[in-house]
C-alpha positions, 0 to 999 in steps of 0.5 A: 487496475482502476486504481492504479488510472485513479492514482496516475499509474496507468504505464504500468500492469496490474503485476508491476503495479503490486510488486512496485507496492510490495518492494516498498513493503514485504520487510523481510521478502516472503513475497506475504505481508502480515498486518505487522509489515503491512502498517509500517510500509504504508505508516513509513510510506507517503506516496502509498498511504496516500495512494491507500487512502483516497482508493479505499475506505481503511478506517480500521486500519488508519485508526491502528495506525494512528493509535501505535 
């Protein structure tokens, strides 16, 4: 909820926010995110990439994305 407030998603519940993220990047719709799905999804969604980089220290994940 704090992340949502920081990034302007205060009109959504935590569950709605999570569902939105999964809809964007859970490619096979199995309700789980593999590392590959996560990396590909974040890489393709500029808004999600910005949200995550502002909210978390995921420097190792970002390095993996940048190195391909």
